[in-house]
N, C-alpha and C positions, 0 to 999 in steps of 0.2 A: 524758742519755737512759740508760735502764736496759738492761743487757746481759743477754740470756738465758744460762742457765746452759750450760756446755759438758760433753758427755758425756765421761767419763774413759775412755780407751783402755786405761790402765793398770787400771783398776777392772774393765773388761770382760775383760781377761785374767786377773784374780783370780777374776772370776765363772766364766770357763771352766774354771779349775783346780778351783773348787768343784764345778761341775757335773760333772767328770770323775769325782771321787772319789765324789759321791752317786749318779750314775746307774750307774757300774759297781759300786758297793757294794751297791745295792739290786736292780738288775735286770741282764739280760745284753744289751747293746746289741750289735747287728750293723749295722755302718756300711758301706755300699757307695757307691762314687762319690765319696767326699770329695775325691779328687784332681781332681775336675772344678771344685771352687771355685778361681777365679783366686788366685794366691798375693799378688797385689798389686793396688792400684787399688780403686776403689768397686765394691760388690757388694750386690745385694739379695737375701736368701734368702726365698723365699715359701713358708711352711710350711703344710700342712694342720692343722686344729685339731679334734680330738675329745676331747682329754682335758688336764687341767691340767698334766701332766708334759710336754707336747709341747716348750713353750718351754726348761725346764731341760735336757731331753734334748738338743735341738739345741745349746744353748749349750754343753753339756758335751762333745759328739762332733764339733763343727763344727772345721776346721782352722784357722780364725782367730778372734780375740774377736768377739763379736756384740753389737750393741746392739739390743735388741727393744723395739718399741713395745708398751707394755702399758697395758691399761685402768686408769685412776686408782684404781679401787675396789679394786685390788690393794694399792696402797701405803698400807696401814693400820698404825698402831702401830709397832713396830721394824721391820717390812718396808719401810716408807718411806724410812729412811735406809740400810738395806742394799741394797735395789734401785737407789737412786741411786747409792749408792757402787760398785757394780759396773757402772756405766754403762748402766743400763736407763732407758727413756724413758717417762715418764708421759703419757698421753694421754687427753683427755676425749672420749668417743665420741659425746657428746650434742650437740657443737658443732664448728665449725671451730677447732680448738685451734691458734693461731698459734704459740705456744711450741713445742709438740711438733713441729709441722711445721718450723719453723726448726731445731730441734735435729736432726732426722732429715736435713735436707739439709746440715747443718753436717758430721754424721758422713760423709755420701757425698763431699762436697766435700774433705774431709781424706783421702779414700782408705780409709775404713773400711768394716765391714760392717754393714748394716742389716737386722734380722730383722723380718718382717711376717707376720701371720696375715691374709691377704686376705679371708677370709670374716668377718673382724670379731669373731666370737665363736665358742665352741665349738659345733659342729653335728655333723654327719655326717662331716665331715672329707673331703668329696669334691669340694671347689672348685665346687660348683654354683653358689653365689650369691657373687659377688665384688664388693667395693666399688670405687670409682674411685681410692681412695688409693694403691693399688699403682701403677697406671697413672701417676699424677700424679708420684710420687716417681721412677719409672723414666725417664718422658719429660723431666722437668724436669733431672734430674742427668745422663742419659745412661748410668746405670750398668746393666750386664747383670742379669738376673734369673736366679737358679738356683733351680729348683723343687726342694723337699724334701718328701719323703713320709714320715711317721712311721706306722708300721703295727704294730698290737699293743698300743696304749696305751690303746683304748678299753674301757669297762666291760663286763664279761662278765656275762650273765645269770644268777641265781642265787647270786650272791657275797654273803657276809654284809657285807664291807666293801667299798663301791662307789666310795669316794674314790680308791683306787690300783690299779693292776694288781697281779696276784698277785706277790709278791716272788720275785727270781730268774728270773722269766719272761722269754722273749725279747722285746725290742722291736727292730724293724727301722728303720732310718734311712737312706733312700735319695737321694742327691743326684744331681740330673739335670744336663744339659748347659746351660750359660748361653746366654741368648737376649736380644737386643734388644726392648724393648717398643714402640717407635716405628716408623713406617714410612720413616724417613729423611728426612722433610720438615721436622722440628723443630717442627711445629705443636703449639700446646698448646690449641687451642680445645675447646670442650666436645665436639663431633663426634669430634675425633682423639683424646681421652682414652676416649670410648665405643668407639671402634674399637680402641684399644689394650687396654682392658679385655677385649673379646672375643677378641682374639688371645691375651691371656695366659691367659684361662680355657680355651681350646682346648689351649695348650701344657701347662698345669698338669694338666688332666683326662688329657692323653695320657701325661704322666709318672707320674701316679698309676696308671693302668692298667698300665703298663710295670712299674712297682715291684711291683704285686700278682703280676704273672705272674713276675717274677724272684724273688720270696721265697716264692711259693706260697700268698700270703693272697689269698682270694677277696673278703673283705669286711673292714671295720674292726673288727668283733668277733672276727675269728679270731686 
């Protein structure tokens, strides 16, 4: 029986150090509430997603090494062994990827930190449309969810280079209070996951609104 690959905690720590150097070298991250991330035990970071730098930014400023679920399309050429080497998880979004699901649950079972973009792909970054994957991982593992708002990374109208935010511009990363996804019953039925997804959406949306007020950013393009 084949064994699924195990994400490297040491690799994730190396990835965190690389992220620190890159993010602070290229931009001016302002990190708020990082102390709210539990120091030990399984944790899920639920991150809004409006730009490609959101993952590396959170990976670099988070207080603990983080294993992100990343679409398989990003694992191309030399990026494949690099991302795998720093403990990131390749996921096929077009199907129920059992290998990725198993790896993510293994990270949580080992007391690690799992990073998820619950919107599934880049969008407005407002948590308006959530996939059920986040609820499944949270309910199945019992790990608390820490909402993370990344503000200031979205593309600005009129820029010649739209791939990246302006160099040395400020990007705010706001960590929220951890919360449980389940209702305490331990149910994993489709109805229970749907209810958990709605609870999560409300919590994440509330955190994003609070983060915008706290940072003075009214919208993702500011």
